[in-house]
C-alpha positions in Angstrom: -6.6 -77.0 -72.8 -7.4 -80.7 -72.3 -7.5 -81.3 -68.5 -7.3 -84.7 -66.9 -10.5 -85.1 -64.9 -9.7 -88.4 -63.2 -10.3 -88.4 -59.5 -7.0 -87.8 -57.7 -8.4 -89.5 -54.5 -8.2 -93.0 -56.1 -4.5 -92.9 -57.0 -1.5 -90.6 -57.4 -2.7 -87.8 -59.6 -1.0 -87.4 -63.0 -1.5 -84.6 -65.5 -2.5 -85.0 -69.1 0.7 -84.3 -71.1 -1.0 -82.2 -73.7 -2.9 -80.2 -71.1 0.4 -79.7 -69.1 2.2 -78.3 -72.1 -0.7 -75.9 -72.8 -0.6 -74.7 -69.1 3.1 -74.2 -69.4 2.7 -72.1 -72.5 0.0 -70.1 -70.8 2.4 -69.4 -67.9 5.2 -68.3 -70.3 2.7 -66.0 -72.2 1.7 -64.4 -69.0 5.2 -63.1 -68.6 5.0 -61.3 -71.9 5.1 -57.4 -71.8 2.5 -57.3 -74.6 -0.8 -55.9 -73.4 -3.0 -57.9 -75.8 -1.2 -61.1 -74.8 -1.7 -60.4 -71.2 -5.4 -59.8 -71.8 -5.8 -63.1 -73.6 -4.0 -64.9 -70.8 -6.3 -63.3 -68.3 -9.4 -64.5 -70.2 -7.9 -68.0 -70.5 -7.2 -68.2 -66.8 -10.8 -67.2 -66.0 -12.0 -70.0 -68.3 -9.7 -72.6 -66.7 -10.6 -71.6 -63.2 -14.0 -73.2 -63.8 -12.2 -76.6 -63.7 -11.0 -77.3 -60.1 -8.5 -79.8 -61.6 -6.7 -76.8 -63.1 -5.3 -76.2 -59.6 -3.6 -79.6 -59.6 -1.7 -78.6 -62.8 -0.6 -75.4 -61.1 0.8 -77.2 -58.0 2.3 -79.8 -60.2 4.3 -77.2 -62.1 5.4 -75.5 -58.9 6.5 -78.7 -57.1 7.3 -81.3 -59.6 8.6 -79.7 -62.8 12.2 -79.0 -61.6 13.4 -78.8 -65.2 11.4 -75.7 -65.8 12.8 -72.2 -65.0 12.2 -70.9 -61.5 10.2 -67.8 -62.5 7.7 -70.0 -64.4 7.3 -72.4 -61.5 7.0 -69.6 -59.0 4.4 -67.8 -61.2 2.4 -71.1 -61.3 2.4 -71.1 -57.5 1.4 -67.4 -57.3 -1.6 -68.0 -59.7 -2.6 -70.9 -57.5 -2.3 -68.6 -54.4 -4.7 -66.2 -56.0 -7.1 -69.0 -56.8 -6.9 -70.2 -53.2 -7.8 -66.7 -52.0 -10.7 -66.4 -54.4 -12.2 -69.9 -54.7 -10.8 -72.2 -52.1 -14.2 -73.0 -50.6 -15.1 -74.5 -54.0 -12.1 -76.8 -54.3 -13.1 -80.5 -54.1 -11.5 -82.1 -51.0 -9.3 -84.3 -53.2 -7.8 -81.2 -54.9 -7.3 -79.4 -51.6 -5.6 -82.5 -50.1 -3.3 -82.9 -53.2 -2.2 -79.3 -52.9 -1.6 -79.5 -49.2 0.4 -82.7 -49.5 2.5 -81.3 -52.4 3.3 -78.2 -50.3 4.6 -80.3 -47.3 6.5 -82.7 -49.5 8.4 -80.0 -51.3 8.9 -77.3 -48.6 12.7 -78.1 -48.8 13.0 -77.4 -52.6 16.6 -76.5 -53.5 15.4 -73.1 -54.9 14.9 -70.3 -52.3 12.3 -68.7 -54.6 10.3 -71.9 -54.8 10.6 -72.5 -51.0 9.3 -69.0 -50.4 6.4 -69.4 -52.9 5.4 -72.7 -51.2 5.5 -70.9 -47.9 3.2 -68.1 -49.2 0.8 -70.8 -50.6 0.7 -72.6 -47.2 0.0 -69.3 -45.4 -2.8 -68.4 -47.9 -4.4 -71.8 -47.3 -4.2 -71.4 -43.5 -5.7 -67.9 -43.8 -8.9 -69.5 -45.2 -9.5 -71.1 -41.8 -7.6 -74.2 -42.6 -5.3 -74.3 -39.5 -8.1 -76.2 -37.7 -8.7 -78.6 -40.6 -5.1 -79.2 -41.4 -4.0 -80.8 -38.1 -0.8 -82.3 -39.5 0.6 -78.9 -40.7 2.2 -77.5 -37.6 3.5 -80.8 -36.2 5.0 -81.7 -39.6 6.6 -78.2 -40.1 8.0 -78.3 -36.5 9.3 -81.8 -37.1 11.0 -80.8 -40.4 13.0 -78.1 -38.5 15.1 -81.0 -37.2 16.0 -82.1 -40.7 19.8 -82.3 -41.4 19.0 -80.9 -44.9 19.4 -77.1 -44.7 16.8 -76.4 -47.4 14.1 -78.4 -45.6 14.9 -76.7 -42.3 15.0 -73.2 -43.9 11.8 -73.8 -46.0 9.9 -75.0 -43.0 11.0 -72.1 -40.9 10.1 -69.7 -43.7 6.5 -71.1 -43.7 6.3 -71.1 -39.9 7.4 -67.4 -39.9 4.6 -66.5 -42.3 2.0 -68.5 -40.2 3.2 -66.8 -37.0 2.9 -63.4 -38.7 -0.7 -64.1 -40.0 -2.2 -66.2 -37.2 -0.4 -65.2 -34.0 -3.7 -65.1 -31.9 -5.0 -68.4 -33.2 -1.7 -70.1 -32.3 -2.3 -69.3 -28.6 -6.0 -70.2 -28.6 -7.7 -73.3 -27.2 -9.1 -74.0 -30.6 -5.8 -75.5 -31.6 -4.8 -76.7 -28.1 -2.3 -73.9 -27.7 0.5 -75.2 -30.1 2.6 -72.2 -29.0 3.4 -73.9 -25.8 5.5 -76.4 -27.9 6.5 -74.0 -30.7 8.1 -71.2 -28.5 10.6 -73.5 -26.7 11.3 -75.2 -30.1 12.1 -71.8 -31.7 14.3 -70.8 -28.9 16.6 -73.9 -29.6 17.4 -72.4 -33.0 18.7 -69.1 -31.7 22.1 -70.6 -31.6 21.9 -72.4 -35.0 25.0 -72.3 -37.1 23.1 -70.7 -40.1 22.4 -66.9 -39.8 19.3 -67.4 -41.9 17.8 -70.0 -39.5 18.7 -67.8 -36.5 16.9 -64.9 -38.2 13.8 -67.0 -38.9 13.7 -68.2 -35.3 13.9 -64.7 -33.9 11.3 -63.4 -36.3 8.9 -66.1 -35.3 9.2 -65.4 -31.6 9.0 -61.6 -32.1 5.5 -62.0 -33.4 4.3 -62.9 -29.9 5.7 -59.9 -27.9 2.7 -57.6 -28.6 0.1 -60.2 -27.5 2.1 -61.1 -24.4 1.7 -64.8 -25.3 1.8 -66.9 -22.1 4.2 -69.4 -23.7 6.7 -66.5 -24.3 6.2 -65.0 -20.9 7.0 -68.4 -19.3 10.3 -68.3 -21.2 11.0 -64.6 -21.1 14.2 -64.5 -19.2 15.8 -67.3 -21.4 14.5 -65.4 -24.4 16.0 -62.1 -23.3 19.4 -63.8 -22.6 19.3 -65.2 -26.1 18.3 -61.9 -27.6 21.2 -60.1 -25.8 23.6 -62.5 -27.5 21.9 -62.3 -31.0 21.9 -58.5 -31.0 25.7 -58.9 -31.1 25.5 -61.5 -33.8 28.3 -61.2 -36.4 25.7 -61.5 -39.2 24.0 -58.1 -39.5 20.7 -59.7 -40.7 20.5 -61.6 -37.4 21.6 -58.8 -35.2 19.1 -56.4 -36.9 16.2 -59.0 -36.4 17.2 -59.3 -32.8 17.5 -55.6 -32.3 14.0 -55.1 -33.5 12.8 -57.2 -30.5 14.0 -54.4 -28.2 12.2 -51.8 -30.3 9.0 -53.9 -30.2 9.3 -54.7 -26.4 9.9 -51.1 -25.6 6.4 -50.2 -26.9 4.7 -52.9 -24.7 3.3 -52.3 -21.2 5.4 -55.2 -19.8 8.7 -53.6 -20.9 9.7 -52.1 -17.6 8.7 -55.2 -15.6 10.7 -57.7 -17.7 13.7 -55.5 -18.8 14.7 -53.6 -15.7 17.2 -56.2 -14.5 18.8 -56.5 -18.0 19.5 -52.8 -18.7 23.1 -53.1 -17.4 23.8 -55.6 -20.3 21.5 -54.2 -22.9 22.4 -50.5 -23.0 26.1 -51.0 -23.9 25.0 -53.4 -26.7 22.6 -50.9 -28.2 25.2 -48.1 -27.9 27.8 -50.2 -29.6 25.2 -50.9 -32.4 24.9 -47.2 -33.1 28.4 -46.9 -34.6 28.6 -46.7 -38.3 29.8 -49.9 -39.9 32.5 -49.9 -42.5 29.9 -50.5 -45.2 27.8 -47.6 -43.9 30.7 -45.3 -44.2 31.5 -46.4 -47.8 27.8 -46.0 -48.8 27.6 -42.6 -47.2 30.9 -41.5 -48.8 32.2 -40.8 -45.3 35.6 -39.7 -46.6 34.1 -37.1 -49.0 34.1 -33.6 -47.5 33.5 -31.1 -50.3 30.7 -32.3 -52.6 28.5 -29.2 -52.9 29.2 -28.8 -56.6 28.2 -32.4 -57.5 24.7 -32.4 -59.0 22.2 -34.6 -57.2 21.1 -37.9 -58.6 17.3 -37.7 -59.1 16.8 -41.2 -57.4 18.3 -39.8 -54.2 15.5 -37.3 -53.8 12.6 -38.9 -51.9 9.1 -38.2 -53.3 7.4 -35.4 -51.4 3.8 -35.6 -50.3 1.9 -32.4 -49.5 0.1 -32.2 -46.2 -3.2 -30.4 -46.5 -3.9 -27.4 -44.4 -5.7 -28.0 -41.1 -7.2 -25.0 -39.3 -7.7 -24.4 -35.6 -9.7 -21.7 -33.8 -6.8 -19.3 -34.4 -6.2 -20.8 -37.9 -2.7 -21.9 -36.9 -2.1 -25.1 -38.8 0.1 -26.7 -36.2 0.3 -30.2 -34.9 -2.3 -32.6 -36.4 -4.7 -34.6 -34.4 -3.7 -38.2 -33.8 -0.3 -37.5 -35.5 -1.9 -36.5 -38.8 0.3 -33.6 -39.6 3.3 -34.4 -37.5 6.5 -34.6 -39.5 7.1 -38.2 -40.4 10.7 -37.6 -41.4 12.1 -37.0 -37.9 14.3 -40.1 -38.0 16.3 -41.1 -35.0 19.5 -40.0 -36.8 20.3 -37.8 -39.7 21.8 -40.3 -42.1 19.9 -40.9 -45.3 20.7 -44.6 -45.9 17.5 -45.8 -47.4 17.8 -49.2 -45.9 16.8 -50.0 -42.3 20.0 -51.0 -40.6 21.4 -51.9 -37.2 22.5 -48.4 -36.4 19.1 -47.0 -37.1 17.3 -49.8 -35.2 19.6 -49.4 -32.2 19.1 -45.7 -32.1 15.3 -46.1 -32.4 15.3 -48.7 -29.6 17.4 -46.5 -27.3 15.0 -43.6 -28.0 11.9 -45.6 -27.1 13.6 -47.2 -24.0 14.5 -43.7 -22.8 10.8 -42.8 -23.0 10.0 -45.9 -20.9 12.7 -45.7 -18.2 13.3 -41.9 -18.3 16.1 -40.9 -16.0 16.5 -44.4 -14.7 18.4 -45.1 -17.9 21.1 -42.5 -17.2 23.2 -44.4 -14.6 23.8 -47.1 -17.4 24.5 -44.4 -20.0 26.5 -41.6 -18.5 29.6 -43.6 -17.7 29.7 -44.7 -21.4 28.9 -41.2 -22.8 32.0 -39.4 -21.6 34.3 -41.9 -23.3 32.3 -41.7 -26.5 31.9 -38.0 -26.8 35.6 -37.2 -26.2 37.0 -40.1 -28.2 39.8 -39.4 -30.7 38.2 -41.9 -33.0 35.7 -40.0 -35.1 33.4 -43.0 -35.6 33.1 -43.5 -31.8 32.7 -39.8 -31.2 29.9 -39.6 -33.8 28.0 -42.5 -32.2 28.2 -40.7 -28.8 26.6 -37.6 -30.3 23.9 -39.8 -31.8 23.3 -41.5 -28.3 23.0 -38.0 -26.8 20.3 -37.1 -29.4 18.5 -40.4 -29.1 17.9 -39.9 -25.3 17.0 -36.2 -25.6 13.2 -36.7 -25.4 13.0 -39.4 -22.7 15.9 -38.3 -20.4 15.6 -34.5 -20.8 15.0 -33.8 -17.1 17.9 -35.9 -16.0 20.2 -34.4 -18.6 19.5 -30.7 -17.7 22.3 -30.5 -15.1 24.8 -31.6 -17.8 23.6 -29.5 -20.6 25.4 -26.2 -19.8 28.7 -28.1 -20.2 27.6 -30.4 -23.1 26.0 -27.8 -25.3 29.2 -25.8 -26.0 31.0 -29.1 -26.8 28.2 -30.1 -29.2 28.3 -26.6 -30.8 32.1 -27.1 -31.2 31.4 -30.4 -33.0 29.6 -28.4 -35.7 33.1 -27.4 -36.8 34.6 -31.0 -36.8 36.7 -31.9 -39.7 34.5 -34.9 -40.5 31.3 -34.2 -42.3 29.4 -37.1 -40.7 30.3 -35.7 -37.2 29.1 -32.2 -38.2 25.8 -33.5 -39.6 24.9 -35.6 -36.5 25.8 -32.7 -34.3 23.2 -30.6 -36.2 20.5 -33.3 -35.5 21.4 -33.8 -31.8 21.4 -30.1 -31.1 18.0 -29.8 -32.7 16.7 -32.3 -30.2 17.7 -30.0 -27.4 16.4 -26.8 -29.0 13.5 -26.5 -26.5 16.0 -26.3 -23.6 18.3 -23.9 -25.5 15.4 -21.5 -26.1 14.5 -21.6 -22.4 17.9 -20.1 -21.4 19.0 -16.5 -21.8 19.6 -15.9 -25.6 23.3 -15.0 -25.3 24.2 -18.2 -23.4 23.3 -20.8 -26.0 20.7 -19.6 -28.6 22.9 -17.0 -30.2 26.1 -19.2 -30.5 24.0 -22.2 -31.7 22.1 -20.1 -34.3 25.4 -18.6 -35.5 27.1 -21.9 -36.0 24.0 -23.6 -37.6 23.8 -20.8 -40.1 27.5 -21.4 -41.0 26.7 -25.1 -41.5 23.8 -24.2 -43.8 26.5 -22.9 -46.1 28.8 -25.9 -45.5 30.7 -27.4 -48.4 29.2 -30.8 -47.8 25.6 -31.5 -49.0 24.8 -33.9 -46.1 25.8 -31.2 -43.6 23.8 -28.6 -45.4 20.7 -30.8 -45.2 21.1 -31.6 -41.5 21.8 -27.9 -40.7 18.7 -26.7 -42.6 16.5 -29.3 -40.9 18.0 -28.5 -37.5 17.6 -24.7 -38.1 13.9 -25.3 -39.0 13.4 -27.0 -35.6 15.2 -24.2 -33.8 12.9 -21.7 -35.7 9.8 -23.5 -34.4 11.0 -23.4 -30.8 12.5 -19.9 -30.8 9.7 -18.1 -32.8 9.9 -14.3 -32.2 13.2 -14.7 -30.3 14.7 -14.8 -33.8 13.4 -11.3 -34.7 16.6 -9.4 -33.8 18.6 -11.7 -36.0 16.3 -11.7 -39.1 18.6 -9.8 -41.4 21.5 -12.1 -40.7 19.3 -15.2 -41.0 17.8 -14.1 -44.4 21.2 -13.2 -45.8 22.3 -16.8 -45.1 19.2 -18.5 -46.4 19.1 -16.4 -49.6 22.8 -17.0 -50.2 22.1 -20.8 -50.0 19.7 -20.4 -52.9 22.6 -19.9 -55.3 24.7 -22.6 -53.6 22.4 -25.6 -53.2 21.8 -28.5 -55.5 18.3 -29.8 -56.2 17.6 -31.9 -53.1 18.7 -29.4 -50.5 16.9 -26.6 -52.3 13.6 -28.4 -51.5 14.7 -28.5 -47.8 15.6 -24.8 -47.9 12.0 -23.9 -48.9 10.9 -25.7 -45.7 13.3 -23.7 -43.6 12.1 -20.4 -45.1 8.4 -21.3 -44.7 9.0 -22.3 -41.1 10.8 -19.0 -40.5 7.8 -17.2 -41.8 5.4 -19.2 -39.6 7.6 -18.5 -36.6 8.2 -14.8 -36.8 4.9 -13.9 -38.6 4.2 -10.2 -39.3 7.8 -9.3 -38.1 8.9 -10.4 -41.6 6.8 -7.6 -43.1 9.6 -5.1 -43.4 10.8 -3.6 -46.8 14.4 -4.7 -46.1 13.4 -8.3 -45.4 11.0 -8.4 -48.3 13.7 -7.1 -50.7 16.0 -9.9 -49.6 13.6 -12.8 -49.6 11.1 -12.3 -52.4 13.3 -12.0 -55.6 14.9 -15.5 -55.3 11.6 -17.1 -54.4 9.8 -15.4 -57.4 12.8 -16.3 -59.7 12.3 -20.0 -58.7 8.5 -19.6 -59.2 9.0 -18.4 -62.7 11.5 -21.2 -63.6 9.2 -24.0 -62.7 6.6 -25.4 -65.1 3.0 -26.1 -63.9 3.6 -29.9 -64.0 6.9 -29.7 -62.0 6.6 -31.4 -58.6 9.2 -29.0 -57.2 6.2 -26.6 -57.1 4.9 -28.4 -54.0 7.5 -27.2 -51.5 7.7 -23.8 -53.2 4.0 -23.3 -53.0 4.0 -24.4 -49.3 6.8 -22.0 -48.6 5.0 -19.1 -50.4 1.8 -19.9 -48.5 3.6 -19.3 -45.2 5.4 -16.2 -46.5 2.2 -14.7 -47.9 0.5 -15.2 -44.5 3.4 -13.6 -42.7 4.0 -10.7 -45.0 0.3 -9.7 -45.2 0.2 -6.4 -47.1 3.9 -6.8 -47.9 3.0 -9.5 -50.4 0.7 -7.3 -52.4 3.2 -6.5 -55.2 3.6 -10.3 -55.9 0.0 -11.4 -55.3 -1.6 -11.2 -58.7 0.6 -13.6 -60.8 0.8 -16.0 -57.8 -3.0 -15.9 -57.4 -3.7 -16.5 -61.1 -1.3 -19.4 -61.3 -2.9 -21.1 -58.3 -6.4 -20.7 -59.9 -4.9 -22.1 -63.2 -3.4 -25.2 -61.3 -6.8 -25.9 -59.7 -8.6 -25.5 -63.0 -6.2 -27.7 -64.9 -6.3 -30.5 -62.3 -10.1 -30.5 -62.2 -10.2 -30.6 -66.1 -7.8 -33.5 -66.2 -9.8 -35.4 -63.5 -12.9 -35.0 -65.5 -11.3 -36.3 -68.7 -9.8 -39.2 -66.8 -13.2 -40.1 -65.2 -14.9 -40.1 -68.6 -12.1 -41.9 -70.6 -9.7 -43.7 -68.1 -8.2 -45.7 -71.0 -7.2 -42.5 -72.9 -6.1 -40.1 -70.1 -3.9 -40.4 -67.0 -5.2 -39.7 -63.6 -4.2 -36.2 -62.4 -1.8 -35.7 -59.5 -4.2 -33.8 -57.2 -1.3 -32.6 -55.0 -1.0 -29.7 -57.5 -4.6 -28.7 -56.7 -4.2 -29.2 -52.9 -1.0 -27.0 -52.7 -2.6 -24.4 -54.9 -5.7 -24.2 -52.6 -3.5 -23.9 -49.6 -1.5 -21.1 -51.1 -4.8 -19.3 -52.0 -5.7 -19.8 -48.3 -2.4 -18.2 -47.3 -3.1 -15.3 -49.6 -6.6 -14.8 -48.3 -5.4 -14.9 -44.7 -2.4 -12.7 -45.3 -4.0 -10.1 -47.6 -7.4 -10.0 -45.9 -9.7 -7.6 -47.7 -7.1 -6.8 -50.4 -7.8 -10.2 -51.9 -11.3 -9.0 -52.9 -10.3 -7.7 -56.4 -8.5 -10.9 -57.2 -11.5 -13.0 -56.3 -13.8 -10.8 -58.2 -11.8 -11.2 -61.4 -11.6 -15.0 -61.2 -13.9 -18.1 -61.2 -12.6 -19.4 -57.9 -16.0 -19.8 -56.3 -17.1 -22.1 -59.1 -13.9 -24.1 -58.8 -14.2 -24.2 -55.0 -17.7 -25.7 -55.4 -16.2 -28.6 -57.4 -13.3 -29.1 -55.1 -15.5 -29.3 -52.1 -17.2 -32.4 -53.6 -13.9 -34.1 -54.7 -13.7 -37.8 -53.6 -10.2 -37.2 -52.2 -10.4 -36.2 -48.5 -7.3 -34.0 -48.7 -8.8 -31.9 -51.5 -12.0 -31.3 -49.5 -9.8 -30.5 -46.4 -8.0 -27.7 -48.2 -11.2 -26.5 -49.9 -12.9 -25.9 -46.6 -9.8 -24.1 -45.2 -9.9 -21.8 -48.2 -13.7 -21.3 -47.9 -13.2 -20.2 -44.3 -10.4 -17.8 -45.2 -12.4 -16.3 -48.0 -15.4 -15.9 -45.7 -13.2 -13.9 -43.3 -11.5 -11.9 -46.1 -14.3 -11.1 -48.7 -17.6 -12.5 -47.6 -19.7 -10.6 -50.2 -18.2 -13.1 -52.8 -19.1 -16.1 -50.7 -22.6 -15.1 -49.6 -24.3 -15.8 -53.0 -23.0 -19.4 -52.8 -24.1 -20.3 -49.3 -27.3 -22.1 -50.3 -25.1 -24.5 -52.5 -22.2 -24.7 -50.1 -24.0 -25.5 -46.8 -25.4 -28.9 -47.7 -21.9 -30.0 -48.8 -20.4 -28.7 -45.5 -23.1 -30.7 -43.6 -22.2 -33.9 -45.4 -18.6 -33.5 -44.4 -19.2 -33.4 -40.7 -17.9 -36.9 -40.5 -15.2 -37.6 -37.8 -14.0 -40.5 -39.8 -11.9 -37.9 -41.7 -10.8 -35.8 -38.8 -9.1 -33.0 -40.6 -11.8 -32.7 -43.3 -14.4 -32.6 -40.5 -12.4 -30.1 -38.5 -12.0 -27.7 -41.5 -15.7 -28.0 -42.5 -16.7 -27.2 -38.9 -14.4 -24.2 -38.8 -15.7 -22.9 -42.1 -19.4 -23.3 -40.9 -18.5 -21.3 -37.8 -16.9 -18.4 -39.9 -19.9 -18.4 -42.2 -22.3 -18.3 -39.2 -20.6 -15.3 -37.7 -20.8 -13.4 -41.0 -24.4 -14.4 -41.7 -25.9 -13.6 -38.3 -29.6 -14.2 -38.1 -29.6 -15.1 -41.9 -28.0 -18.4 -40.9 -31.2 -19.7 -39.4 -32.4 -21.6 -42.5 -29.2 -23.6 -42.6 -28.8 -24.5 -38.9 -30.8 -27.7 -39.3 -28.3 -29.0 -41.9 -25.5 -29.0 -39.5 -26.5 -28.7 -35.8 -27.4 -32.4 -35.1 -24.1 -33.5 -36.6 -22.1 -31.0 -34.6 -23.8 -32.1 -31.3 -23.1 -35.8 -32.2 -19.4 -35.0 -32.7 -19.2 -33.3 -29.3 -20.8 -36.3 -27.6 -18.6 -38.9 -29.3 -15.9 -40.4 -27.0 -12.2 -39.6 -27.9 -13.0 -36.7 -30.2 -9.7 -34.9 -30.8 -9.2 -31.6 -28.9 -8.9 -29.3 -31.9 -12.0 -30.7 -33.5 -13.9 -30.6 -30.2 -13.0 -26.9 -29.7 -14.0 -25.9 -33.3 -17.2 -28.0 -33.0 -18.2 -26.6 -29.6 -17.7 -23.0 -30.8 -19.6 -23.6 -34.1 -22.4 -25.5 -32.4 -22.9 -22.8 -29.8 -22.9 -20.2 -32.6 -25.6 -22.2 -34.4 -27.7 -22.5 -31.3 -27.6 -18.7 -30.9 -28.8 -18.4 -34.5 -31.9 -20.4 -33.5 -32.5 -18.1 -30.5 -30.5 -14.9 -31.1 -30.3 -12.6 -28.1 -31.1 -8.9 -28.9 -28.3 -7.0 -30.7 -25.8 -9.9 -30.3 -26.4 -12.0 -33.4 -22.9 -11.6 -34.5 -21.1 -11.9 -31.2 -18.1 -14.3 -31.4 -18.3 -16.7 -28.5 -14.7 -18.0 -28.5 -14.0 -21.4 -26.8 -16.7 -22.8 -24.7 -15.8 -22.9 -21.0 -17.5 -26.4 -21.0 -14.8 -27.8 -23.3 
């Protein structure tokens, strides 16, 4: 490529025509799907980036060549953006100035794609510290907002929105003379603009300054809230959604109660109204379709599943994770499965968070509305009322208690509503009150709720099946052994669902069965229950190939079942154990091949190995000493040694859980490996990976109790790290308990009292 190397500071820069054509050809080639062509383009780009003048060509194509197709022009801008990120400090001042001027001169390009690309380019330049050395940028962009040309106004606002997102703190700093003091009032003027897109940009800009409590915003907060109340009811849903997100953001800030108390009387009815299904929602959700259980699922409707590795506590009850690690991320604020974030979901989420801020103070604004909603003859209104009741369940529980004896029977009756969307939301809302239900005498609410939910698990509508299954899993977690008298009835229903469910709900059914096993534990170990439950699970197990991702939820389910059934799982344990070992071995082998030849082999999906390790943990915990023969006939200890050193934290986490369980179940197989295992365990006492550290700590404690005085040579590898974890501020409770117990055990190994080397200390009273 022949590049013009004339100095652009002397006159208007112009490209060399031949060089320009070659740059255009390069841009077109870069869009080729051919790998060899892509590689050649990459090499050419690296060569051209040695010439700063090349960046002039790129901005020229983006801003001036309006006869070229938009993807090519945009691509030129994106390559320039990458160059700015990587090499901006090496750009000659003349080149940098030319790029800046071109951006500002063309921010109103007729093409939305080009405007957005220029906005991204401006933001990238400012991210390199250029806000201070580009003093004309913010005044010019703010001035361009007044343009009568829509494209110029929209393009400028798009760029300002990106700057607000990336540089919010800087905009309020003295370094720039606090431009926000001018920008915020300016943005507020556009909340009433005739264009929904402009209104949306203005709201998004101001929303960036809620979290930081920008003084310029605080000075205008009442005006701002008045505007937001209007815009949350905007006829354009993009604008109303952008405005609604403000309440969600504000609700999470310490200032919320102070600035919002006087506005609740206006805000609550607006949010409640936003929680109704729109006509387009109902169409997308097939709201008029009742019986669809025979319709096969579309594979794209099934969200990818990610296995959550096993985390152990002192009692090895893998419950709630520290800092939200293992808490279910799928507990949405309503049960609909529209993939897009919409006004209904945002309104429900905002009401949920506000209920947690204002607690029972919210109820005087809500209760007068609720009765009219819940008993409305219009199903859409009634459905929104049930959603409201679910959204406030956590925050307003105390104030709702007097009304629940009357409301619960009404909600349970809604489980039989003729509209599937009403039945499904009733499932979700009832699950939000499961804790209260279980606190009452069983016959008053638990028994009727459980009976009706089990009927809905067998509903003819797939959405209702899904909501009922999820709600029943929540009820199982709350009720635990209260469900034991009804186990036969529950298992009959869940097993019948195996033959009824399509693909998506089958995966949710596994979760419900696994949760049942976790909740009732050894009470499941009855021949009658085993005979009901195990044949369909093993049939599914035999159907699935080793590379089928449906194994994830099934393996998780079997892990819980194996732990609960204990000796009752013995007839099924050998093939399950062998397959888990095979999955671990296959994944390790594939990882080794990929590491050696990444161009020839695909990276393995390590979730297969993680779920297999967790099921082996479940087997070891459930079978206890009976797992001895299985371990003896396998190479699991060798595989475990490899897994414990895997670069992926989740693999190490599950490895240490299995090591601890094998230590408890069959220590003679673990003991010969201790010298190799202990240094690895010591290296993983790193609180940066809380669950890995937790499980390593727990495993060390189990080993120490088995080793007794023989543990002394290894204490030095771990004790200092354990003490350091205890002394760190904000160490999570579970990790602190495990660490404290293990550290005290190690200390006793250094100075063992007579005849008490193996005494288990339990939780330290100091923790």
